[in-house]
KELUM-857823 format. One line per 8 residues: number of its first residue (from 1); their letters; for each residue x, z, y of C-alpha. Coordinates in Angstrom, 2 decimals, always signed. Example, Ala and Ser with C-alpha at 12.3 -4.5 7.8 and 13.67 -1.06 7.14 Angstrom:
<sites>
1 = AS = +12.30:+7.80:-4.50 | +13.67:+7.14:-1.06
</sites>
This chain:
<sites>
1 = XXXXXXXX = -42.07:-66.07:+17.16 | -42.89:-68.91:+19.56 | -46.66:-68.66:+19.29 | -47.36:-71.04:+16.40 | -49.20:-70.05:+13.25 | -46.98:-71.17:+10.37 | -47.93:-71.62:+6.73 | -45.32:-72.40:+4.09
9 = XXXXXXXX = -46.60:-73.98:+0.87 | -43.89:-73.52:-1.79 | -44.06:-74.91:-5.32 | -41.60:-72.37:-6.75 | -42.84:-68.99:-7.89 | -39.75:-67.31:-6.46 | -38.88:-67.43:-2.77 | -35.38:-68.79:-2.07
17 = XXXXXXXX = -34.71:-69.10:-5.81 | -31.10:-70.24:-5.14 | -30.24:-67.10:-3.17 | -29.37:-63.60:-4.35 | -32.61:-61.93:-5.48 | -32.16:-58.88:-3.25 | -31.49:-61.11:-0.25 | -34.50:-63.32:-1.09
25 = XXXXXXXX = -36.79:-60.30:-1.40 | -35.77:-58.91:+1.99 | -35.99:-62.34:+3.66 | -39.53:-62.81:+2.34 | -40.51:-59.39:+3.66 | -39.03:-60.05:+7.10 | -40.52:-63.53:+7.46 | -43.92:-62.20:+6.41
33 = XXXXXXXX = -43.58:-59.46:+9.03 | -42.85:-62.17:+11.60 | -46.22:-63.70:+10.75 | -45.28:-66.54:+8.42 | -47.97:-67.16:+5.79 | -45.86:-67.95:+2.72 | -47.77:-69.25:-0.31 | -45.67:-69.31:-3.51
41 = XXXXXXXX = -46.45:-71.20:-6.71 | -48.54:-73.80:-4.89 | -48.43:-77.58:-5.37 | -49.49:-79.87:-2.55 | -51.68:-82.61:-4.04 | -53.00:-84.47:-1.00 | -52.48:-84.81:+2.76 | -54.51:-86.93:+5.17
49 = XXXXXXXX = -53.95:-87.34:+8.91 | -56.82:-87.58:+11.37 | -56.70:-88.09:+15.12 | -56.00:-84.42:+15.78 | -55.36:-82.69:+12.43 | -53.63:-82.97:+9.08 | -55.89:-81.97:+6.19 | -54.07:-80.82:+3.05
57 = XXXXXXXX = -55.13:-79.99:-0.48 | -53.03:-77.85:-2.78 | -53.29:-76.09:-6.11 | -52.68:-72.35:-6.35 | -53.24:-69.75:-9.07 | -56.77:-69.47:-7.69 | -57.49:-73.19:-8.08 | -57.81:-75.98:-5.53
65 = XXXXXXXX = -57.35:-74.95:-1.91 | -57.90:-76.88:+1.32 | -56.53:-76.23:+4.79 | -56.09:-77.97:+8.13 | -53.05:-77.98:+10.46 | -51.91:-79.50:+13.74 | -48.60:-80.64:+12.22 | -47.24:-81.06:+8.71
73 = XXXXXXXX = -43.51:-80.97:+7.93 | -42.60:-82.23:+4.45 | -39.38:-80.70:+3.13 | -39.35:-81.18:-0.64 | -35.66:-81.91:-1.13 | -33.39:-84.91:-0.98 | -32.07:-87.59:-3.28 | -28.99:-89.81:-3.02
81 = XXXXXXXX = -29.50:-93.07:-1.15 | -27.32:-95.18:-3.41 | -29.61:-98.17:-3.99 | -28.34:-101.62:-3.03 | -25.05:-100.41:-1.55 | -22.82:-101.25:-4.53 | -22.60:-104.64:-6.22 | -23.36:-104.35:-9.93
89 = XXXXXXXX = -20.39:-106.58:-10.67 | -18.05:-103.78:-9.58 | -19.03:-101.66:-12.56 | -19.22:-98.39:-10.64 | -21.16:-95.82:-12.65 | -24.34:-94.27:-11.21 | -26.23:-91.56:-13.09 | -29.96:-91.40:-13.78
97 = XXXXXXXX = -30.60:-89.45:-10.56 | -28.81:-92.00:-8.40 | -25.56:-90.08:-7.88 | -22.35:-92.11:-7.91 | -20.12:-90.73:-10.65 | -16.78:-89.45:-9.34 | -13.97:-87.24:-10.60 | -12.84:-83.94:-9.05
105 = XXXXXXXX = -11.20:-85.89:-6.22 | -14.17:-88.19:-5.44 | -12.63:-91.25:-7.10 | -15.12:-93.58:-8.80 | -14.64:-95.47:-12.06 | -13.02:-98.17:-9.91 | -9.73:-96.58:-8.88 | -9.65:-98.22:-5.43
113 = XXXXXXXX = -13.15:-97.05:-4.48 | -14.06:-93.48:-3.53 | -17.40:-91.86:-2.72 | -18.19:-88.65:-0.80 | -21.11:-86.69:+0.59 | -24.73:-86.77:-0.47 | -24.29:-89.69:-2.90 | -22.04:-87.64:-5.21
121 = XXXXXXXX = -22.44:-84.39:-7.15 | -22.47:-81.04:-5.45 | -24.52:-79.50:-2.63 | -25.93:-81.94:-0.07 | -24.31:-80.26:+2.92 | -22.60:-81.84:+5.93 | -19.52:-79.61:+5.73 | -19.04:-80.39:+2.04
129 = XXXXXXXX = -19.21:-84.15:+2.67 | -16.90:-83.90:+5.67 | -14.26:-82.00:+3.72 | -14.53:-84.48:+0.86 | -13.80:-87.27:+3.31 | -10.70:-85.45:+4.53 | -9.56:-84.84:+0.96 | -9.97:-88.51:+0.06
137 = XXXXXXXX = -8.06:-89.66:+3.15 | -5.24:-87.26:+2.33 | -5.04:-88.42:-1.29 | -5.04:-92.10:-0.30 | -2.09:-91.20:+1.95 | -0.29:-89.81:-1.08 | -0.88:-86.11:-0.49 | -2.15:-83.57:-3.05
145 = XXXXXXXX = -5.32:-82.37:-1.32 | -8.17:-80.91:-3.33 | -11.42:-79.03:-2.75 | -12.61:-75.71:-4.11 | -16.26:-76.50:-4.84 | -16.98:-72.90:-5.81 | -16.34:-71.91:-2.20 | -18.77:-74.20:-0.36
153 = XXXXXXXX = -20.83:-71.86:+1.87 | -24.59:-72.20:+2.19 | -26.54:-71.30:+5.34 | -30.25:-71.17:+6.17 | -30.55:-71.40:+9.95 | -33.53:-69.15:+10.45 | -33.70:-66.00:+12.53 | -32.35:-63.83:+11.11
161 = XXXXXXXX = -29.87:-66.16:+9.38 | -29.27:-66.25:+5.63 | -25.88:-67.24:+4.21 | -23.80:-66.90:+1.07 | -20.74:-68.13:-0.78 | -19.66:-67.75:-4.40 | -21.70:-66.14:-7.16 | -24.82:-64.02:-6.82
169 = XXXXXXXX = -25.76:-61.14:-9.08 | -28.06:-63.07:-11.38 | -25.40:-65.76:-11.93 | -22.77:-63.17:-12.79 | -25.14:-61.51:-15.27 | -25.97:-64.85:-16.90 | -22.26:-65.64:-17.24 | -21.51:-62.22:-18.70
177 = XXXXXXXX = -19.07:-61.28:-15.93 | -18.66:-57.55:-15.30 | -18.90:-56.96:-11.57 | -19.35:-54.27:-8.96 | -21.20:-54.55:-5.68 | -21.23:-53.00:-2.25 | -23.58:-53.51:+0.67 | -23.99:-52.41:+4.25
185 = XXXXXXXX = -27.19:-52.56:+6.36 | -27.16:-53.87:+9.91 | -29.34:-50.86:+10.73 | -26.07:-48.88:+10.57 | -24.18:-51.33:+12.79 | -23.75:-50.18:+16.38 | -23.38:-53.75:+17.67 | -26.50:-54.94:+15.85
193 = XXXXXXXX = -28.50:-51.96:+17.11 | -27.30:-52.53:+20.67 | -28.45:-56.15:+20.45 | -31.81:-55.04:+18.98 | -31.10:-57.32:+16.01 | -30.53:-54.97:+13.09 | -32.55:-56.53:+10.26 | -30.79:-57.28:+6.99
201 = XXXXXXXX = -27.52:-56.44:+5.29 | -24.23:-57.77:+3.91 | -23.39:-57.68:+0.19 | -20.00:-58.14:-1.46 | -19.60:-58.73:-5.20 | -16.23:-58.21:-6.89 | -14.77:-58.44:-10.38 | -15.02:-55.04:-12.04
209 = XXXXXXXX = -11.61:-55.36:-13.67 | -9.38:-56.67:-10.87 | -11.51:-56.26:-7.70 | -11.31:-60.00:-6.84 | -14.17:-61.00:-4.53 | -16.69:-63.17:-6.40 | -19.41:-63.55:-3.79 | -20.41:-62.67:-0.24
217 = XXXXXXXX = -24.06:-62.67:+0.82 | -25.59:-61.91:+4.20 | -29.00:-61.75:+5.83 | -29.07:-60.84:+9.49 | -27.33:-61.47:+12.81 | -24.41:-63.94:+12.62 | -24.79:-64.16:+8.84 | -23.11:-67.59:+8.74
225 = XXXXXXXX = -20.11:-66.37:+10.73 | -19.76:-63.30:+8.52 | -19.91:-65.32:+5.32 | -17.29:-67.70:+6.73 | -14.92:-64.74:+6.88 | -15.73:-64.16:+3.23 | -14.91:-67.81:+2.46 | -11.43:-67.39:+3.98
233 = XXXXXXXX = -10.84:-64.19:+2.00 | -11.96:-65.81:-1.25 | -9.85:-68.93:-0.61 | -6.79:-66.70:-0.73 | -7.98:-64.71:-3.76 | -8.56:-61.51:-1.82 | -9.87:-58.34:-3.37 | -12.58:-56.11:-1.92
241 = XXXXXXXX = -9.80:-53.62:-1.19 | -7.94:-56.29:+0.81 | -10.99:-56.74:+3.06 | -11.48:-53.00:+3.25 | -7.88:-52.57:+4.50 | -8.25:-55.29:+7.14 | -8.75:-54.24:+10.77 | -12.10:-55.37:+12.20
249 = XXXXXXXX = -12.85:-55.22:+15.92 | -15.30:-52.55:+17.05 | -18.06:-52.95:+17.89 | -18.85:-56.22:+16.06 | -21.45:-57.24:+13.51 | -18.51:-58.36:+11.32 | -17.85:-54.70:+10.64 | -20.78:-54.93:+8.24
257 = XXXXXXXX = -18.60:-57.12:+5.98 | -15.78:-54.57:+6.29 | -18.05:-51.70:+5.29 | -19.67:-53.69:+2.46 | -16.22:-54.45:+1.04 | -15.30:-50.75:+1.22 | -18.63:-49.88:-0.36 | -17.66:-51.93:-3.44
265 = XXXXXXXX = -15.16:-49.19:-4.28 | -17.29:-46.31:-2.95 | -15.16:-45.97:+0.17 | -17.64:-46.87:+2.92 | -17.37:-44.69:+6.02 | -20.60:-45.19:+7.96 | -23.06:-45.03:+5.06 | -23.32:-42.89:+1.96
273 = XXXX = -21.48:-44.07:-1.14 | -22.90:-44.40:-4.65 | -22.44:-41.40:-6.88 | -19.90:-42.00:-9.64
</sites>
């Protein structure tokens, strides 16, 4: 969008494998439409810098490939930086991947030492580490704070944004949980259309038996802000009906969450509902 030709070399066969499959499919389509050249199932094997270029070699299903770029950004994941920060005499346990072992409250095997953030289990996200730090401080002060790790939101800060919290459809299927889903496209949102930013949709997943919200997924304008509303609802054990009966300001893109929640129970107003 800013004039650069961008190629993404991805080792995984599936794009955004950690996201909801429907979201991932639509994100791939949109990014490809924006001009990103996304190569899946490719393994980078070599990269050499010259005075003006970076020459890379990678393996694809068609064999060895070579290409040349002005800049190369390497983003292959992270690992905990736990080496040489803890004396072995303390006896604090560290697993084979370098994560410091902690309990549900971030306490190590030495009861007076705690660990939070990227050096312990869970998603390597700033907001997760920050909240862990608050929880630890509260518990040291004698309070009963705890974290709900199932409700740590994830955000991909692209344009449009991608965000989610809770379970996605494939996870619910693998766990044998009966669920129902509802979605609402931003193409039916007056605010999104007025802003000329109507790509994507919001999806809400709920327990089929009791309507409890199990996951909220969004791709589009203000996706992170919309999912944050879902986090609050899920923190209080809300049902899709609860969200559907909540008053949302009009016009706002957040109304997409409102309509998606109503769609779970075939009660959406501004789109057609599924036939029973």
